[in-house]
C-alpha positions in Angstrom: 10.4 1.3 19.5 12.3 1.8 16.2 15.3 0.0 17.5 13.3 -3.1 18.3 12.3 -3.6 14.7 14.7 -5.7 12.7 14.4 -5.3 8.9 16.3 -8.6 8.3 13.8 -10.8 10.2 11.6 -11.2 7.1 12.4 -13.8 4.5 13.9 -12.6 1.1 10.8 -13.5 -0.9 8.7 -11.3 1.4 11.0 -8.3 1.0 10.9 -8.8 -2.8 7.1 -9.0 -2.7 6.9 -5.8 -0.6 9.1 -4.0 -3.0 7.0 -5.2 -5.9 3.8 -4.0 -4.2 5.5 -0.7 -3.4 6.0 -0.1 -7.1 2.5 -1.0 -8.1 0.4 0.6 -5.3 0.9 4.3 -6.4 -0.6 3.7 -9.9 -3.5 1.7 -8.3 -4.2 4.6 -5.9 -4.1 7.2 -8.8 -6.4 5.0 -10.9 -8.8 4.4 -8.1 -8.8 8.1 -7.1 -9.8 9.1 -10.7 -12.5 6.4 -10.7 -13.8 7.5 -7.4 -14.0 11.1 -8.6 -16.2 10.1 -11.6 -18.2 7.2 -10.2 -18.3 7.6 -6.4 -19.8 4.4 -4.9 -19.3 2.9 -1.5 -17.1 0.2 -2.9 -14.8 2.6 -4.7 -14.4 4.8 -1.6 -13.6 1.7 0.5 -11.1 0.3 -2.1 -9.4 3.7 -2.3 -9.0 3.9 1.5 -7.7 0.4 1.5 -5.1 1.2 -1.2 -4.1 4.4 0.6 -3.6 2.4 3.9 -1.4 -0.1 2.1 0.6 2.7 0.4 1.2 4.4 3.8 2.2 1.2 5.5 4.7 0.4 2.7 6.0 3.9 2.7 6.6 4.0 6.5 7.7 0.3 6.5 5.0 -0.8 9.0 4.7 -4.2 7.4 
């Protein structure tokens, strides 16, 4: 399955955008985690899980 994926099939602006998001997602996850610890609402937990899912997908290059 890994050999089927071609990294160069995406356009250059998309690769730049993905790198940009990769740099910003970790501070967002940390900030949202601290906010969820102090004010745990349903929205905060869902937003934290969404940010973690994005961080994992960028780290493992799923998207």
